[in-house]
VMD Tcl script that draws the C-alpha trace (Angstrom):
set ca {
  {-12.65 24.13 -64.12}
  {-10.18 24.72 -67.59}
  {-7.28 23.24 -66.10}
  {-9.26 20.77 -64.69}
  {-11.06 19.37 -67.90}
  {-7.74 19.63 -69.29}
  {-6.66 16.72 -66.71}
  {-9.57 14.98 -66.93}
  {-8.50 14.34 -70.84}
  {-4.52 13.66 -69.43}
  {-5.57 11.35 -67.65}
  {-7.80 9.44 -70.52}
  {-5.00 10.06 -72.87}
  {-2.10 8.64 -71.74}
  {-4.11 5.44 -69.18}
  {-5.07 2.81 -72.38}
  {-1.48 2.78 -72.97}
  {-0.06 2.10 -69.28}
  {-3.31 -0.41 -68.21}
  {-2.67 -2.08 -71.67}
  {0.96 -3.32 -70.00}
  {0.43 -6.22 -68.90}
  {3.61 -7.74 -66.91}
  {5.44 -10.93 -68.41}
  {6.53 -13.45 -65.28}
  {10.43 -13.91 -65.71}
  {11.16 -17.78 -66.99}
  {11.70 -18.21 -62.84}
  {8.36 -17.03 -62.08}
  {6.95 -18.90 -65.13}
  {8.70 -22.10 -64.00}
  {7.26 -22.06 -60.62}
  {4.19 -24.00 -59.34}
  {2.08 -22.89 -56.08}
  {1.98 -25.31 -54.65}
  {5.23 -27.90 -53.83}
  {4.86 -30.59 -56.37}
  {6.92 -34.01 -54.53}
  {10.19 -35.46 -56.30}
  {8.54 -39.25 -56.83}
  {5.69 -37.70 -58.93}
  {7.74 -37.10 -62.87}
  {7.76 -34.92 -65.69}
  {9.14 -31.13 -65.35}
  {5.46 -29.63 -63.91}
  {3.69 -26.49 -65.30}
  {0.26 -24.46 -63.99}
  {0.09 -23.85 -68.09}
  {0.33 -25.45 -70.83}
  {3.31 -24.11 -73.05}
  {2.81 -22.62 -77.29}
  {1.93 -23.82 -80.38}
  {3.24 -26.33 -82.76}
  {3.49 -27.08 -86.43}
  {0.30 -27.86 -86.78}
  {-1.36 -25.42 -84.31}
  {0.92 -22.20 -84.25}
  {-1.97 -20.42 -82.02}
  {-2.95 -23.22 -79.81}
  {-5.14 -21.99 -76.33}
  {-2.54 -22.07 -73.59}
  {-4.38 -24.05 -70.63}
  {-4.05 -22.95 -67.04}
  {-4.86 -26.09 -63.56}
  {-7.82 -24.92 -62.12}
  {-9.31 -24.34 -66.24}
  {-11.08 -26.67 -68.29}
  {-10.70 -28.84 -70.59}
  {-13.06 -28.21 -74.21}
  {-12.76 -29.59 -77.37}
  {-13.70 -26.17 -78.88}
  {-9.03 -25.36 -78.24}
  {-9.18 -28.01 -79.89}
  {-7.63 -31.72 -80.06}
  {-7.17 -33.84 -77.37}
  {-5.76 -36.95 -77.05}
  {-7.71 -39.45 -73.40}
  {-4.38 -41.09 -72.69}
  {-5.14 -44.70 -70.87}
  {-1.46 -46.08 -70.82}
  {-0.29 -43.46 -69.04}
  {2.66 -45.97 -67.36}
  {3.87 -45.36 -70.98}
  {4.37 -42.35 -70.88}
  {6.45 -42.00 -66.99}
  {2.85 -40.16 -66.18}
  {1.42 -41.02 -62.43}
  {-1.87 -43.08 -62.01}
  {-4.28 -40.93 -62.06}
  {-6.82 -40.55 -59.27}
  {-10.54 -42.56 -59.18}
  {-12.24 -39.60 -60.72}
  {-9.25 -38.00 -63.52}
  {-7.63 -39.31 -66.26}
  {-4.68 -37.89 -68.60}
  {-4.66 -36.16 -71.82}
  {-2.53 -35.12 -74.43}
  {-2.53 -31.61 -75.89}
  {-0.46 -30.28 -78.00}
  {2.54 -31.27 -76.05}
  {1.87 -31.23 -73.20}
  {0.19 -33.56 -70.93}
  {-2.81 -32.44 -68.25}
  {-4.51 -34.40 -65.23}
  {-9.05 -33.35 -65.78}
  {-11.41 -34.61 -63.83}
  {-13.86 -37.22 -64.96}
  {-16.91 -35.28 -64.40}
  {-16.50 -32.21 -64.68}
  {-12.84 -31.66 -67.08}
  {-10.94 -28.87 -64.52}
  {-7.83 -29.31 -65.67}
  {-6.20 -30.02 -61.42}
  {-2.27 -31.18 -62.81}
  {-0.21 -29.71 -66.32}
  {3.06 -32.33 -67.62}
  {5.48 -31.47 -69.97}
  {5.86 -33.87 -72.33}
  {9.54 -34.43 -73.09}
}
mol new
graphics top color blue
foreach p $ca { graphics top sphere $p radius 0.5 }
foreach p [lrange $ca 0 end-1] q [lrange $ca 1 end] { graphics top cylinder $p $q radius 0.2 }
display resetview
């Protein structure tokens, strides 16, 4: 019985640090899209927004499939998308600028369908 208690205690002692370690994606994995992006679409596509800037050093990092929210910081609707070399959004979507990224967002739900790094 005593060895079983020692093994159980050791398991609880060593498990949290091992579980807390996360795998960092390699440079190749962090910029790769899940689906191939057509070459006709300008801009560098990404699966998530980048890090902060001087005004907001730790902003929320948005990912494709997430919903945009003003509670994570301000964003601006981009009406002149062609000026920034963005593709024309579908009728049910619009572009917004958040930090150094452009997000293609569904108008009715706020669902992020594309992320383009500003150049």
